[in-house]
N, C-alpha and C positions, 0 to 999 in steps of 0.2 A: 762480597758483602754479605752480612749476616741478616737474614730475613726470619722474623718470628712467624710463628703459626697464625697469629692474629693479622699479621701484615698480608700473609699469603691469602687469607680469607677475604680481606678486603680488597685485594687486588683482583681475585676472581670474580668478586660481587660486582665491581666496576667494569670488567670485561663483558659481563652477562648483560648488564644494564645497557653497554654501548651496542651490543650485538642485537638487542629485542628490537622489533620493528616498532616504530613509533607512528602515530596518526595525527595529523592536526584536527583540532577540535572543530575548525571553520572548513574543513574539507568539503568540497561540493561534490555532488555525484551528477555524472553526466547521463544523457539521454540512454537508456538501455537499447543495445542492438540485438534484435532477434532475426531468428530465421524460421523459415517453413519446417516444421518438425519438432520445434522446442515445445516442451512439456511440462506443465506444472500440476500437481495433484495436491489438493487440500482437504483437511478434515473441518468441518463446520460444527461447532457446538452452541445450542441454544442455551444461555446463560439463565433462562426462565425455566424450562422444563427439563433441561441437560440432555435433551436428544441429540445424536450426532448424525452427520451425514458427510459423504464424500462427493466432492465435484473436482473436474479438471478443465484445464484450458491447454489446447494444443493450437499452435500457430499453423494456419493453413497457409496464408500469404502475408508477405509484408512488402507491399509496394504502394507506389502513387499516394503516398502520406497517409497509408492507413494499415493497420493490422487486423488481419480477419482471422478470427479463431473458431475452433469447435469447442464449444463450452459445455460439455457433457451432454452432447447430443444437438445443442442450438447453435446457431451462427451468431457471434457476437462480432461488432465491427467497431475498432478504437481508432483514435488518432495516434500518432507516433509517440506521443507522449503518455499513452495509456489511458485516454479519457474516452469512457463509452460514448459513442454515437447513437448506434442502434443495436437492437437485438431481434433475432427471429420469434422472440416470446411475445413481441409486441409493443416493446418499449422504444421509442424514438427521442433523441435529445438533440437539440439545437442551440448553438452550434455544437456542443459536446459538454460533458460534466463539467471540465475547467479545473479539476482538482489538483493537477500536476503540471509544473511548468519547468521542465528540465532545462538547463541544470538545476538540480535543488541543492541549496546550501543552508546550514542553520541560521535561524534568525529572519528567512524570508517571510514575510507577510503580504498576502495579496487577496483580493476579492474574486469570488466565482459567481456566475449567473447564468442560467440556462432555462430553456422551457423544455419540460419533459412531458411527453404524450404517451398515454396508455389506454388503448381501447377507445381513442378518439377524445379522451378526455385529456385537457391540456392543463398544466400547473407550473408555476414558477419555482424554482430551486435556486436560492441564493443565500451567501453567508461569507465566511472568511477562511482562509487557509493559513496555517501557521507551520513553518518548517522548525522542528526541535532540534535535540542534539543527537549525535551518533550514540547508539546504544549497544550493548551485548545482550542478545535475546536468544532463549532457547526455545526451539519448536521440534516436533517429532523428527524433522528431516536434519536436525542438528544444531549447532550453536553458529550465530551469524552475528557479524557487526553490521548494524542496519541504522538507517537514518529515518527519525519518526517524523511523520506528517499528520497533523491535526486538523480535521474539517470540522466546522461548526456552522449550522444554519438553519434555515426553516424553509416550509414549501407549503404551497396552496394559496387561497385568495383571502381577502378581508384584512382585517388590523393584523399587525405582527403577533400580538398576543394571543390571537385565536388561531394562527396557523399551526400546521405541524412542525416540529422540531426533530432535528438529527444531529448526532455526533458521531464522527468516525476518526480512527486512528490507524494509520498505515506504517509498517516498518519495512522500509525498502532496502533490499540487499544488491550491491553491484556484483556479487558473486553469482547469484543465480539470475540477474537481471529482471527482478519482478520483486512484489512484496513477499515477505515471508509470514506475516501476521497482519489480520485486519480484525479491528473491533468495532462493531456496529450498535448504535442504540438510536431508536425511533420511537417518538411519541406522536400520535396522529392529531390531525387538525381538531381543534376544540377540546384536547385533552391535556392531561398533566401527568397520567401514569405511562409507564414504560410498556409500550405494545410490542416492542421487538427488540431483542438484545442478543447479539452472536459474537463468537470469536472464531475465525477461521485461521487456521495454521497450516503451513507447508508440511506435506508429508513426503514428497518427492520431487526432485527435479531432475529431467532427463533431458540434454541438450540435444539439438539436431545432429545426426551423424555427419 
């Protein structure tokens, strides 16, 4: 059988396409399984003054429905879905943040509502979470396929229009079992200006031995 150069190229292209890994756009992400000793190191950049800082999370224990971490010297406690419950910095959240409900899947939309107490001052935080699409994202630690989760809500008392507002976006990676990027925007109660805006990106992930 006579095969032209063009036919050979077409055949090779078809074989490469078939061999390439494929991912379903609606693929869900299960709850990340972590172990004591897992470590994530991030770089946080202020998008207002461009100052940078590094922080880390090391799992100290993962048992009894909670994940306890050493967060750059302070103790943070999370639910098994990585929703913050309390921090040794003085933050307590009841029942927890409620941002993540694993398994996460594109198209999910759900509310969150929690009471956050800082230095005995209590404030309600509530809003909506939208799980977006899988994206390919580049951070200092490398390139990852990550599921985007957008959080939007308000906090404080009084009329909604006078409460503080916040917007957050997380990119969750099954490969490192945590988010690889987090964008945060906050406007304080009674204001309309941007008071706090940061981007945190994964620098390094070291699994437990």
